[in-house]
C-alpha positions in Angstrom: -27.1 -149.9 19.9 -28.7 -153.4 19.5 -30.9 -154.8 16.7 -34.1 -154.6 17.7 -36.0 -157.1 15.9 -35.7 -159.4 19.0 -35.4 -159.3 22.4 -32.0 -159.7 24.1 -31.2 -162.8 25.5 -29.9 -162.2 29.2 -28.5 -165.0 31.3 -27.8 -165.0 35.1 -25.5 -167.7 36.3 -26.9 -168.9 39.9 -25.4 -171.5 41.9 -25.4 -172.4 46.0 -23.8 -169.6 48.1 -24.8 -167.0 45.7 -25.1 -163.3 46.7 -28.9 -162.7 46.5 -28.5 -158.7 45.2 -25.4 -160.1 42.7 -28.7 -162.0 40.4 -31.4 -160.5 41.8 -30.3 -157.0 41.2 -29.5 -157.3 37.4 -32.6 -159.6 36.9 -34.7 -156.8 37.7 -33.1 -154.1 36.1 -33.3 -156.1 32.4 -36.8 -157.8 33.3 -37.9 -153.9 33.8 -36.5 -152.8 30.4 -39.2 -152.1 27.8 -40.1 -150.2 24.8 -43.8 -148.9 24.0 -44.5 -151.5 26.9 -42.5 -154.5 24.9 -40.1 -156.1 26.6 -36.6 -155.5 25.5 -34.9 -158.5 27.4 -35.5 -162.2 28.1 -34.0 -163.1 31.1 -33.4 -166.4 32.6 -31.3 -168.1 35.6 -28.9 -171.1 34.4 -27.4 -173.3 36.9 -25.6 -176.5 36.4 -29.2 -178.6 37.3 -32.5 -177.9 38.0 -31.8 -178.5 41.5 -33.1 -175.6 43.9 -30.3 -173.1 44.6 -29.8 -172.2 47.9 -28.7 -168.6 47.9 -26.9 -166.6 50.7 -28.9 -166.5 53.9 -31.2 -169.1 53.1 -32.8 -168.1 49.9 -34.3 -170.5 47.7 -34.5 -170.0 43.8 -35.2 -172.7 41.1 -33.1 -172.1 38.1 -35.0 -171.8 34.5 -32.3 -173.8 32.9 -29.1 -175.4 32.8 -25.6 -175.5 31.1 -27.3 -178.4 29.0 -30.5 -176.5 27.4 -30.0 -172.5 27.9 -30.6 -170.4 25.1 -28.0 -168.8 23.3 -27.0 -165.7 25.7 -26.6 -162.2 24.3 -25.4 -161.0 27.6 -24.4 -163.4 30.4 -23.9 -162.4 34.3 -21.7 -163.8 36.6 -22.7 -163.6 40.2 -20.3 -163.6 43.1 -20.3 -164.2 46.9 -19.1 -167.3 49.1 -20.1 -169.7 46.2 -18.3 -168.2 43.7 -15.1 -167.5 45.7 -15.0 -170.3 47.3 -16.7 -173.1 45.4 -17.4 -172.6 41.9 -14.2 -171.8 41.4 -13.2 -175.4 42.5 -15.6 -177.3 40.0 -13.7 -177.7 36.3 -17.1 -178.2 34.8 -18.3 -174.5 35.9 -15.1 -173.1 34.6 -15.3 -174.9 31.4 -18.8 -173.7 31.0 -17.6 -170.1 31.1 -15.0 -170.5 29.0 -17.3 -171.9 26.2 -20.0 -169.1 27.0 -17.1 -166.3 26.4 -16.9 -167.4 22.8 -20.4 -167.1 22.0 -21.9 -164.1 24.2 -21.5 -160.4 23.0 -20.7 -159.1 26.9 -19.7 -160.8 29.7 -20.1 -159.3 32.8 -19.4 -160.3 36.5 -20.8 -158.7 39.9 -18.6 -158.6 43.2 -16.6 -161.8 43.4 -17.8 -163.3 39.7 -14.9 -161.7 38.7 -12.7 -164.4 40.5 -14.3 -167.0 38.4 -13.5 -165.4 34.9 -10.0 -164.8 36.4 -9.7 -168.2 37.2 -10.7 -169.0 33.5 -8.0 -166.3 32.1 -10.7 -164.6 31.0 -9.3 -161.3 32.4 -5.4 -161.9 31.1 -4.3 -158.5 30.0 -7.8 -156.7 31.0 -8.8 -153.9 33.5 -11.3 -155.5 35.9 -12.6 -154.9 39.4 -14.4 -156.5 42.1 -15.5 -156.3 45.9 -13.5 -154.2 47.5 -12.7 -156.7 50.3 -11.2 -158.8 47.4 -9.3 -156.4 45.4 -6.3 -157.2 46.9 -7.2 -161.6 46.0 -7.8 -160.4 42.7 -4.2 -158.3 42.5 -2.7 -161.1 44.3 -3.8 -164.1 42.7 -4.0 -162.9 38.9 -1.3 -160.8 38.6 -2.1 -160.5 34.6 -5.2 -158.5 35.5 -4.9 -154.8 35.6 -7.0 -154.5 39.1 -8.9 -151.0 39.1 -10.0 -149.8 42.6 -12.6 -147.2 43.6 -15.1 -147.6 40.7 -18.5 -149.0 40.4 -17.4 -151.2 37.5 -15.0 -151.3 34.9 -16.3 -151.3 31.2 -13.5 -153.5 29.2 -15.6 -154.1 25.8 -16.9 -157.5 25.9 -16.3 -157.7 29.9 -17.6 -155.5 32.4 -17.0 -156.4 36.0 -18.4 -155.0 38.8 -17.7 -153.9 42.6 -19.5 -155.3 45.3 -23.3 -156.2 45.6 -25.2 -153.6 44.4 -22.8 -152.3 42.0 -24.3 -155.2 39.8 -27.5 -153.0 39.2 -25.3 -150.0 38.4 -23.2 -152.1 35.9 -26.9 -153.4 34.2 -27.8 -149.9 33.8 -24.6 -149.0 32.0 -25.0 -152.2 29.5 -28.7 -151.3 29.1 -27.4 -147.9 28.1 -24.9 -149.2 25.9 -26.9 -151.9 23.7 -30.3 -150.0 23.8 -30.3 -146.3 24.7 -29.8 -143.8 27.9 -33.2 -143.1 28.0 -34.3 -147.0 28.3 -32.0 -147.3 31.5 -33.4 -144.1 32.5 -36.9 -145.0 32.9 -35.9 -148.4 34.9 -34.2 -146.6 37.0 -37.4 -144.6 37.6 -39.3 -147.6 37.9 -37.3 -148.9 40.5 -36.4 -145.7 42.2 -33.0 -146.2 42.0 -30.6 -142.8 41.7 -27.9 -143.0 39.1 -26.2 -141.4 36.6 -26.0 -142.1 33.1 
């Protein structure tokens, strides 16, 4: 259980062509978490710069913070989408930032093909992980040191948690809430969201 003396700092990485629900789902879950009407999490989006992000299907998003000025995160969410698996995966600055953050956060979690960014950084070597069902073979073939798990919503490997495609990031976020606080907190958020989940 987390120390309740301060809110959990949750960062969500966003970038051009990020899958919308990959980041919006976890954002909703963590933003709604509360106890006695007090927010349990501070949630902020982080990008390389403050320029407007053009997510999948044309959604425009303004990041809260950048690689240079974001708070110290307890939990960092790495979403997926075309932008992750084809664009950010080729950017040394992004990969180095992710590696640096891994040394600071308590939990690093990926949604969908965000796992490919973690794998490219070597963070999944010797670990169990999953990703979107369409990219499981890629994860397995390109990163043979990763133990790929199929047919699950998410894989909790301690300080790294990976989820399957898109909506599975919501399930993973409820799991993180349940793990760090209490499952009743997660159940209350699920009820608010009218989201069916077993905890």
